[in-house]
Gaussian input, Z-matrix of N, CA and C with variables (Angstrom, degrees):
# hf/3-21g

backbone

0 1
 N
 C     1     B1
 C     2     B2     1     A1
 N     3     B3     2     A2     1     D1
 C     4     B4     3     A3     2     D2
 C     5     B5     4     A4     3     D3
 N     6     B6     5     A5     4     D4
 C     7     B7     6     A6     5     D5
 C     8     B8     7     A7     6     D6
 N     9     B9     8     A8     7     D7
 C    10    B10     9     A9     8     D8
 C    11    B11    10    A10     9     D9
 N    12    B12    11    A11    10    D10
 C    13    B13    12    A12    11    D11
 C    14    B14    13    A13    12    D12
 N    15    B15    14    A14    13    D13
 C    16    B16    15    A15    14    D14
 C    17    B17    16    A16    15    D15
 N    18    B18    17    A17    16    D16
 C    19    B19    18    A18    17    D17
 C    20    B20    19    A19    18    D18
 N    21    B21    20    A20    19    D19
 C    22    B22    21    A21    20    D20
 C    23    B23    22    A22    21    D21
 N    24    B24    23    A23    22    D22
 C    25    B25    24    A24    23    D23
 C    26    B26    25    A25    24    D24
 N    27    B27    26    A26    25    D25
 C    28    B28    27    A27    26    D26
 C    29    B29    28    A28    27    D27
 N    30    B30    29    A29    28    D28
 C    31    B31    30    A30    29    D29
 C    32    B32    31    A31    30    D30
 N    33    B33    32    A32    31    D31
 C    34    B34    33    A33    32    D32
 C    35    B35    34    A34    33    D33
 N    36    B36    35    A35    34    D34
 C    37    B37    36    A36    35    D35
 C    38    B38    37    A37    36    D36
 N    39    B39    38    A38    37    D37
 C    40    B40    39    A39    38    D38
 C    41    B41    40    A40    39    D39
 N    42    B42    41    A41    40    D40
 C    43    B43    42    A42    41    D41
 C    44    B44    43    A43    42    D42
 N    45    B45    44    A44    43    D43
 C    46    B46    45    A45    44    D44
 C    47    B47    46    A46    45    D45
 N    48    B48    47    A47    46    D46
 C    49    B49    48    A48    47    D47
 C    50    B50    49    A49    48    D48
 N    51    B51    50    A50    49    D49
 C    52    B52    51    A51    50    D50
 C    53    B53    52    A52    51    D51
 N    54    B54    53    A53    52    D52
 C    55    B55    54    A54    53    D53
 C    56    B56    55    A55    54    D54
 N    57    B57    56    A56    55    D55
 C    58    B58    57    A57    56    D56
 C    59    B59    58    A58    57    D57
 N    60    B60    59    A59    58    D58
 C    61    B61    60    A60    59    D59
 C    62    B62    61    A61    60    D60
 N    63    B63    62    A62    61    D61
 C    64    B64    63    A63    62    D62
 C    65    B65    64    A64    63    D63
 N    66    B66    65    A65    64    D64
 C    67    B67    66    A66    65    D65
 C    68    B68    67    A67    66    D66
 N    69    B69    68    A68    67    D67
 C    70    B70    69    A69    68    D68
 C    71    B71    70    A70    69    D69
 N    72    B72    71    A71    70    D70
 C    73    B73    72    A72    71    D71
 C    74    B74    73    A73    72    D72
 N    75    B75    74    A74    73    D73
 C    76    B76    75    A75    74    D74
 C    77    B77    76    A76    75    D75
 N    78    B78    77    A77    76    D76
 C    79    B79    78    A78    77    D77
 C    80    B80    79    A79    78    D78
 N    81    B81    80    A80    79    D79
 C    82    B82    81    A81    80    D80
 C    83    B83    82    A82    81    D81
 N    84    B84    83    A83    82    D82
 C    85    B85    84    A84    83    D83
 C    86    B86    85    A85    84    D84
 N    87    B87    86    A86    85    D85
 C    88    B88    87    A87    86    D86
 C    89    B89    88    A88    87    D87
 N    90    B90    89    A89    88    D88
 C    91    B91    90    A90    89    D89
 C    92    B92    91    A91    90    D90
 N    93    B93    92    A92    91    D91
 C    94    B94    93    A93    92    D92
 C    95    B95    94    A94    93    D93
 N    96    B96    95    A95    94    D94
 C    97    B97    96    A96    95    D95
 C    98    B98    97    A97    96    D96
 N    99    B99    98    A98    97    D97
 C   100   B100    99    A99    98    D98
 C   101   B101   100   A100    99    D99
 N   102   B102   101   A101   100   D100
 C   103   B103   102   A102   101   D101
 C   104   B104   103   A103   102   D102
 N   105   B105   104   A104   103   D103
 C   106   B106   105   A105   104   D104
 C   107   B107   106   A106   105   D105
 N   108   B108   107   A107   106   D106
 C   109   B109   108   A108   107   D107
 C   110   B110   109   A109   108   D108
 N   111   B111   110   A110   109   D109
 C   112   B112   111   A111   110   D110
 C   113   B113   112   A112   111   D111
 N   114   B114   113   A113   112   D112
 C   115   B115   114   A114   113   D113
 C   116   B116   115   A115   114   D114
 N   117   B117   116   A116   115   D115
 C   118   B118   117   A117   116   D116
 C   119   B119   118   A118   117   D117
 N   120   B120   119   A119   118   D118
 C   121   B121   120   A120   119   D119
 C   122   B122   121   A121   120   D120
 N   123   B123   122   A122   121   D121
 C   124   B124   123   A123   122   D122
 C   125   B125   124   A124   123   D123
 N   126   B126   125   A125   124   D124
 C   127   B127   126   A126   125   D125
 C   128   B128   127   A127   126   D126
 N   129   B129   128   A128   127   D127
 C   130   B130   129   A129   128   D128
 C   131   B131   130   A130   129   D129
 N   132   B132   131   A131   130   D130
 C   133   B133   132   A132   131   D131
 C   134   B134   133   A133   132   D132
 N   135   B135   134   A134   133   D133
 C   136   B136   135   A135   134   D134
 C   137   B137   136   A136   135   D135
 N   138   B138   137   A137   136   D136
 C   139   B139   138   A138   137   D137
 C   140   B140   139   A139   138   D138
 N   141   B141   140   A140   139   D139
 C   142   B142   141   A141   140   D140
 C   143   B143   142   A142   141   D141
 N   144   B144   143   A143   142   D142
 C   145   B145   144   A144   143   D143
 C   146   B146   145   A145   144   D144
 N   147   B147   146   A146   145   D145
 C   148   B148   147   A147   146   D146
 C   149   B149   148   A148   147   D147
 N   150   B150   149   A149   148   D148
 C   151   B151   150   A150   149   D149
 C   152   B152   151   A151   150   D150
 N   153   B153   152   A152   151   D151
 C   154   B154   153   A153   152   D152
 C   155   B155   154   A154   153   D153
 N   156   B156   155   A155   154   D154
 C   157   B157   156   A156   155   D155
 C   158   B158   157   A157   156   D156
 N   159   B159   158   A158   157   D157
 C   160   B160   159   A159   158   D158
 C   161   B161   160   A160   159   D159
 N   162   B162   161   A161   160   D160
 C   163   B163   162   A162   161   D161
 C   164   B164   163   A163   162   D162
 N   165   B165   164   A164   163   D163
 C   166   B166   165   A165   164   D164
 C   167   B167   166   A166   165   D165
 N   168   B168   167   A167   166   D166
 C   169   B169   168   A168   167   D167
 C   170   B170   169   A169   168   D168
 N   171   B171   170   A170   169   D169
 C   172   B172   171   A171   170   D170
 C   173   B173   172   A172   171   D171
 N   174   B174   173   A173   172   D172
 C   175   B175   174   A174   173   D173
 C   176   B176   175   A175   174   D174
 N   177   B177   176   A176   175   D175
 C   178   B178   177   A177   176   D176
 C   179   B179   178   A178   177   D177
 N   180   B180   179   A179   178   D178
 C   181   B181   180   A180   179   D179
 C   182   B182   181   A181   180   D180
 N   183   B183   182   A182   181   D181
 C   184   B184   183   A183   182   D182
 C   185   B185   184   A184   183   D183
 N   186   B186   185   A185   184   D184
 C   187   B187   186   A186   185   D185
 C   188   B188   187   A187   186   D186
 N   189   B189   188   A188   187   D187
 C   190   B190   189   A189   188   D188
 C   191   B191   190   A190   189   D189
 N   192   B192   191   A191   190   D190
 C   193   B193   192   A192   191   D191
 C   194   B194   193   A193   192   D192
 N   195   B195   194   A194   193   D193
 C   196   B196   195   A195   194   D194
 C   197   B197   196   A196   195   D195
 N   198   B198   197   A197   196   D196
 C   199   B199   198   A198   197   D197
 C   200   B200   199   A199   198   D198
 N   201   B201   200   A200   199   D199
 C   202   B202   201   A201   200   D200
 C   203   B203   202   A202   201   D201
 N   204   B204   203   A203   202   D202
 C   205   B205   204   A204   203   D203
 C   206   B206   205   A205   204   D204
 N   207   B207   206   A206   205   D205
 C   208   B208   207   A207   206   D206
 C   209   B209   208   A208   207   D207
 N   210   B210   209   A209   208   D208
 C   211   B211   210   A210   209   D209
 C   212   B212   211   A211   210   D210
 N   213   B213   212   A212   211   D211
 C   214   B214   213   A213   212   D212
 C   215   B215   214   A214   213   D213
 N   216   B216   215   A215   214   D214
 C   217   B217   216   A216   215   D215
 C   218   B218   217   A217   216   D216
 N   219   B219   218   A218   217   D217
 C   220   B220   219   A219   218   D218
 C   221   B221   220   A220   219   D219
 N   222   B222   221   A221   220   D220
 C   223   B223   222   A222   221   D221
 C   224   B224   223   A223   222   D222
 N   225   B225   224   A224   223   D223
 C   226   B226   225   A225   224   D224
 C   227   B227   226   A226   225   D225
 N   228   B228   227   A227   226   D226
 C   229   B229   228   A228   227   D227
 C   230   B230   229   A229   228   D228
 N   231   B231   230   A230   229   D229
 C   232   B232   231   A231   230   D230
 C   233   B233   232   A232   231   D231
 N   234   B234   233   A233   232   D232
 C   235   B235   234   A234   233   D233
 C   236   B236   235   A235   234   D234
 N   237   B237   236   A236   235   D235
 C   238   B238   237   A237   236   D236
 C   239   B239   238   A238   237   D237
 N   240   B240   239   A239   238   D238
 C   241   B241   240   A240   239   D239
 C   242   B242   241   A241   240   D240
 N   243   B243   242   A242   241   D241
 C   244   B244   243   A243   242   D242
 C   245   B245   244   A244   243   D243
 N   246   B246   245   A245   244   D244
 C   247   B247   246   A246   245   D245
 C   248   B248   247   A247   246   D246
 N   249   B249   248   A248   247   D247
 C   250   B250   249   A249   248   D248
 C   251   B251   250   A250   249   D249
 N   252   B252   251   A251   250   D250
 C   253   B253   252   A252   251   D251
 C   254   B254   253   A253   252   D252

   B1=1.3835
   B2=1.5558
   B3=1.2751
   B4=1.4218
   B5=1.6244
   B6=1.3873
   B7=1.4363
   B8=1.4546
   B9=1.2966
   B10=1.4710
   B11=1.5500
   B12=1.2088
   B13=1.3936
   B14=1.5523
   B15=1.3993
   B16=1.4809
   B17=1.4375
   B18=1.3068
   B19=1.4589
   B20=1.4040
   B21=1.3116
   B22=1.4216
   B23=1.5453
   B24=1.1975
   B25=1.4891
   B26=1.4144
   B27=1.3739
   B28=1.5091
   B29=1.5004
   B30=1.3225
   B31=1.4800
   B32=1.5481
   B33=1.3881
   B34=1.4945
   B35=1.5430
   B36=1.3664
   B37=1.3796
   B38=1.4575
   B39=1.2953
   B40=1.4698
   B41=1.4677
   B42=1.2279
   B43=1.5015
   B44=1.4827
   B45=1.3544
   B46=1.4598
   B47=1.5049
   B48=1.2573
   B49=1.5022
   B50=1.3406
   B51=1.3056
   B52=1.5143
   B53=1.5501
   B54=1.3362
   B55=1.5414
   B56=1.4842
   B57=1.3200
   B58=1.4139
   B59=1.4487
   B60=1.2250
   B61=1.6260
   B62=1.4657
   B63=1.3700
   B64=1.4537
   B65=1.6040
   B66=1.3396
   B67=1.4973
   B68=1.5304
   B69=1.3556
   B70=1.4681
   B71=1.5295
   B72=1.3546
   B73=1.4206
   B74=1.6287
   B75=1.2843
   B76=1.4183
   B77=1.4225
   B78=1.2395
   B79=1.5345
   B80=1.5884
   B81=1.3995
   B82=1.4194
   B83=1.5865
   B84=1.2190
   B85=1.4798
   B86=1.5343
   B87=1.3097
   B88=1.4761
   B89=1.5647
   B90=1.2147
   B91=1.4933
   B92=1.5511
   B93=1.2856
   B94=1.4734
   B95=1.6900
   B96=1.3242
   B97=1.5108
   B98=1.4952
   B99=1.3438
   B100=1.4970
   B101=1.5657
   B102=1.3181
   B103=1.4622
   B104=1.5082
   B105=1.2524
   B106=1.4699
   B107=1.4841
   B108=1.3575
   B109=1.4370
   B110=1.5012
   B111=1.3121
   B112=1.4222
   B113=1.5631
   B114=1.3318
   B115=1.5138
   B116=1.5987
   B117=1.3553
   B118=1.4833
   B119=1.5360
   B120=1.2286
   B121=1.4348
   B122=1.5803
   B123=1.2279
   B124=1.5217
   B125=1.4268
   B126=1.3868
   B127=1.5016
   B128=1.5070
   B129=1.3346
   B130=1.4733
   B131=1.5800
   B132=1.2376
   B133=1.5382
   B134=1.5243
   B135=1.2339
   B136=1.5055
   B137=1.4235
   B138=1.3770
   B139=1.4144
   B140=1.5409
   B141=1.3797
   B142=1.3976
   B143=1.5434
   B144=1.3835
   B145=1.6287
   B146=1.4686
   B147=1.3979
   B148=1.4399
   B149=1.6130
   B150=1.3266
   B151=1.4235
   B152=1.5595
   B153=1.2918
   B154=1.5138
   B155=1.5898
   B156=1.3048
   B157=1.4772
   B158=1.4943
   B159=1.2615
   B160=1.3987
   B161=1.5858
   B162=1.3299
   B163=1.2741
   B164=1.4102
   B165=1.2869
   B166=1.5558
   B167=1.6346
   B168=1.3074
   B169=1.4216
   B170=1.5607
   B171=1.2910
   B172=1.4179
   B173=1.4951
   B174=1.3388
   B175=1.4418
   B176=1.5220
   B177=1.3263
   B178=1.5069
   B179=1.4405
   B180=1.4351
   B181=1.4443
   B182=1.4967
   B183=1.4226
   B184=1.3895
   B185=1.4688
   B186=1.3843
   B187=1.4174
   B188=1.5821
   B189=1.2696
   B190=1.4338
   B191=1.4965
   B192=1.3788
   B193=1.4569
   B194=1.5617
   B195=1.3819
   B196=1.3918
   B197=1.5354
   B198=1.0922
   B199=1.6499
   B200=1.5813
   B201=1.3485
   B202=1.5264
   B203=1.6392
   B204=1.3737
   B205=1.4466
   B206=1.5410
   B207=1.3267
   B208=1.5108
   B209=1.6415
   B210=1.4017
   B211=1.5803
   B212=1.5497
   B213=1.3691
   B214=1.4733
   B215=1.4790
   B216=1.3158
   B217=1.4690
   B218=1.5835
   B219=1.2649
   B220=1.5727
   B221=1.5469
   B222=1.2952
   B223=1.6101
   B224=1.4952
   B225=1.3387
   B226=1.5207
   B227=1.4836
   B228=1.4185
   B229=1.4547
   B230=1.4606
   B231=1.3039
   B232=1.5928
   B233=1.5741
   B234=1.2649
   B235=1.5162
   B236=1.5591
   B237=1.3903
   B238=1.3828
   B239=1.6315
   B240=1.2574
   B241=1.4882
   B242=1.6073
   B243=1.2932
   B244=1.5502
   B245=1.5469
   B246=1.3873
   B247=1.4457
   B248=1.6287
   B249=1.4592
   B250=1.4287
   B251=1.4654
   B252=1.4415
   B253=1.4874
   B254=1.4835
   A1=114.79
   A2=109.24
   A3=117.66
   A4=110.84
   A5=112.97
   A6=115.78
   A7=114.78
   A8=121.90
   A9=122.12
   A10=111.05
   A11=122.35
   A12=122.12
   A13=117.61
   A14=114.60
   A15=118.74
   A16=108.01
   A17=122.96
   A18=130.49
   A19=112.57
   A20=118.33
   A21=124.08
   A22=109.60
   A23=117.20
   A24=124.39
   A25=112.04
   A26=114.57
   A27=117.96
   A28=109.35
   A29=119.95
   A30=121.48
   A31=108.13
   A32=113.75
   A33=115.88
   A34=111.33
   A35=116.94
   A36=119.51
   A37=114.02
   A38=122.89
   A39=130.81
   A40=104.82
   A41=117.88
   A42=122.39
   A43=108.44
   A44=119.52
   A45=122.82
   A46=107.67
   A47=126.31
   A48=121.71
   A49=111.66
   A50=123.42
   A51=123.85
   A52=107.24
   A53=112.10
   A54=111.15
   A55=110.53
   A56=118.29
   A57=119.51
   A58=108.71
   A59=118.74
   A60=117.12
   A61=113.07
   A62=115.12
   A63=117.07
   A64=114.05
   A65=109.78
   A66=120.10
   A67=107.48
   A68=118.13
   A69=121.99
   A70=111.29
   A71=120.92
   A72=124.66
   A73=108.39
   A74=117.14
   A75=118.10
   A76=116.31
   A77=120.60
   A78=127.11
   A79=105.72
   A80=121.33
   A81=123.35
   A82=113.37
   A83=112.19
   A84=118.15
   A85=113.00
   A86=120.27
   A87=123.85
   A88=103.88
   A89=129.15
   A90=130.38
   A91=108.31
   A92=121.27
   A93=127.63
   A94=104.14
   A95=114.64
   A96=113.42
   A97=109.37
   A98=117.81
   A99=123.78
   A100=111.17
   A101=111.20
   A102=114.36
   A103=115.32
   A104=115.25
   A105=121.21
   A106=112.34
   A107=114.32
   A108=121.90
   A109=114.67
   A110=113.53
   A111=120.70
   A112=113.80
   A113=111.63
   A114=114.80
   A115=107.46
   A116=121.14
   A117=120.10
   A118=110.16
   A119=120.27
   A120=120.33
   A121=108.19
   A122=119.73
   A123=120.40
   A124=109.46
   A125=117.74
   A126=122.22
   A127=107.51
   A128=119.79
   A129=119.63
   A130=111.21
   A131=111.27
   A132=116.60
   A133=110.52
   A134=120.25
   A135=123.56
   A136=111.44
   A137=120.58
   A138=121.28
   A139=111.66
   A140=118.32
   A141=120.47
   A142=115.12
   A143=111.59
   A144=117.61
   A145=109.28
   A146=117.51
   A147=120.98
   A148=101.42
   A149=123.13
   A150=123.83
   A151=112.77
   A152=116.74
   A153=121.50
   A154=111.95
   A155=113.26
   A156=119.90
   A157=104.54
   A158=123.71
   A159=130.00
   A160=109.31
   A161=120.92
   A162=125.35
   A163=119.03
   A164=114.49
   A165=125.55
   A166=103.63
   A167=114.39
   A168=115.19
   A169=109.52
   A170=126.00
   A171=127.14
   A172=111.51
   A173=119.90
   A174=126.87
   A175=112.28
   A176=116.33
   A177=121.25
   A178=113.74
   A179=114.35
   A180=117.26
   A181=111.68
   A182=120.42
   A183=124.67
   A184=117.16
   A185=113.60
   A186=115.11
   A187=114.17
   A188=118.90
   A189=124.20
   A190=112.41
   A191=109.55
   A192=114.64
   A193=111.58
   A194=118.46
   A195=121.09
   A196=113.91
   A197=110.09
   A198=118.03
   A199=107.98
   A200=112.34
   A201=110.65
   A202=100.02
   A203=107.28
   A204=111.94
   A205=116.72
   A206=113.30
   A207=117.51
   A208=110.45
   A209=105.29
   A210=109.17
   A211=107.51
   A212=118.92
   A213=121.15
   A214=108.63
   A215=125.64
   A216=124.64
   A217=112.16
   A218=109.27
   A219=114.35
   A220=110.81
   A221=112.16
   A222=115.85
   A223=107.86
   A224=120.37
   A225=114.61
   A226=113.33
   A227=117.20
   A228=117.46
   A229=116.52
   A230=113.99
   A231=115.31
   A232=109.60
   A233=115.68
   A234=115.89
   A235=109.85
   A236=116.50
   A237=113.07
   A238=112.06
   A239=113.27
   A240=119.49
   A241=108.23
   A242=115.29
   A243=116.24
   A244=113.51
   A245=116.16
   A246=120.03
   A247=110.85
   A248=111.82
   A249=109.74
   A250=110.65
   A251=119.01
   A252=118.59
   A253=114.55
   D1=-32.38
   D2=-175.59
   D3=-67.37
   D4=-41.06
   D5=175.95
   D6=-68.65
   D7=-32.70
   D8=172.36
   D9=-67.38
   D10=-35.84
   D11=172.32
   D12=-65.05
   D13=-37.83
   D14=174.99
   D15=-64.61
   D16=-44.24
   D17=177.75
   D18=-54.55
   D19=-47.79
   D20=-178.99
   D21=-65.95
   D22=-47.86
   D23=175.07
   D24=-53.36
   D25=-47.65
   D26=-178.72
   D27=-64.51
   D28=-42.86
   D29=-179.18
   D30=-58.43
   D31=-47.30
   D32=-178.70
   D33=-59.10
   D34=-43.51
   D35=179.31
   D36=-64.56
   D37=-28.06
   D38=175.66
   D39=-67.27
   D40=-49.99
   D41=-174.42
   D42=-65.09
   D43=-45.89
   D44=178.70
   D45=-63.13
   D46=-35.52
   D47=178.36
   D48=-75.42
   D49=-26.76
   D50=175.82
   D51=-70.56
   D52=-40.36
   D53=179.54
   D54=-68.47
   D55=-29.80
   D56=-177.83
   D57=-74.66
   D58=-38.49
   D59=172.61
   D60=-62.44
   D61=-40.27
   D62=176.56
   D63=-57.42
   D64=-47.22
   D65=-178.60
   D66=-56.88
   D67=-52.25
   D68=-176.88
   D69=-67.58
   D70=-27.30
   D71=179.51
   D72=-77.47
   D73=-36.63
   D74=172.27
   D75=-78.17
   D76=-29.08
   D77=-169.44
   D78=-81.11
   D79=-35.67
   D80=-166.61
   D81=-66.52
   D82=154.20
   D83=172.96
   D84=-85.40
   D85=165.35
   D86=-171.96
   D87=-71.25
   D88=-31.28
   D89=-173.32
   D90=-91.67
   D91=-8.65
   D92=-170.19
   D93=-93.79
   D94=124.63
   D95=178.27
   D96=-65.09
   D97=157.10
   D98=-178.78
   D99=-101.93
   D100=56.71
   D101=176.59
   D102=-70.48
   D103=-33.64
   D104=178.68
   D105=-67.45
   D106=-41.62
   D107=172.29
   D108=-53.77
   D109=-55.54
   D110=-179.67
   D111=-60.93
   D112=-39.53
   D113=-178.31
   D114=-70.41
   D115=-34.28
   D116=177.26
   D117=-72.99
   D118=-32.50
   D119=-179.75
   D120=-78.11
   D121=-31.89
   D122=177.70
   D123=-72.44
   D124=-32.79
   D125=175.68
   D126=-69.68
   D127=-37.25
   D128=177.17
   D129=-64.03
   D130=-44.46
   D131=-178.40
   D132=-65.12
   D133=-36.90
   D134=175.86
   D135=-69.10
   D136=-44.14
   D137=172.82
   D138=-55.62
   D139=-49.68
   D140=-176.44
   D141=-59.71
   D142=-35.01
   D143=177.13
   D144=-69.00
   D145=-40.09
   D146=-172.98
   D147=-72.38
   D148=-46.54
   D149=178.96
   D150=-56.68
   D151=-42.69
   D152=176.94
   D153=-60.01
   D154=-43.67
   D155=-178.31
   D156=-67.41
   D157=-43.35
   D158=-173.16
   D159=-66.18
   D160=-38.29
   D161=173.66
   D162=-69.11
   D163=-37.89
   D164=175.09
   D165=-63.53
   D166=-53.77
   D167=-175.60
   D168=-63.37
   D169=-45.84
   D170=176.99
   D171=-54.39
   D172=-42.75
   D173=174.65
   D174=-59.06
   D175=-49.51
   D176=-178.48
   D177=-62.19
   D178=-35.34
   D179=-174.60
   D180=-96.34
   D181=3.68
   D182=171.14
   D183=86.04
   D184=8.96
   D185=178.80
   D186=-74.55
   D187=-30.37
   D188=162.67
   D189=-117.18
   D190=148.25
   D191=177.39
   D192=-125.51
   D193=143.21
   D194=176.50
   D195=-55.77
   D196=136.20
   D197=173.02
   D198=-133.06
   D199=156.93
   D200=171.09
   D201=122.76
   D202=-171.11
   D203=-171.77
   D204=-68.73
   D205=-32.21
   D206=-179.50
   D207=-66.42
   D208=-44.76
   D209=-178.08
   D210=-61.09
   D211=-47.03
   D212=-177.50
   D213=-62.33
   D214=-44.53
   D215=177.54
   D216=-58.68
   D217=-44.39
   D218=173.92
   D219=-54.12
   D220=-52.90
   D221=-176.98
   D222=-63.58
   D223=-37.84
   D224=-179.57
   D225=-68.31
   D226=-31.36
   D227=173.46
   D228=-69.29
   D229=-34.98
   D230=174.68
   D231=-65.58
   D232=-42.44
   D233=-179.37
   D234=-65.18
   D235=-40.50
   D236=-176.16
   D237=-71.40
   D238=-31.63
   D239=-179.10
   D240=-72.33
   D241=-36.27
   D242=176.85
   D243=-69.66
   D244=-28.33
   D245=-173.37
   D246=-80.04
   D247=-25.61
   D248=-177.16
   D249=-78.29
   D250=147.04
   D251=-177.39
   D252=-82.07

């Protein structure tokens, strides 16, 4: 449950950072440098990379397990191959 909370918080921070970059991009004047926009986008990219690494590590350690159609199909294949002589 902790890992799911961390992932949700990271997604929210990514969206907030993207919104912040959009705000600074729209708000700035033509002669003003866009350091705030670049900083917000850099922060978003760093959060995305960290989140990707966290999800991969959580999957490898078994903290999260794949669910859905693909996982069910793989499970059915393994069962059918183990039942055949």
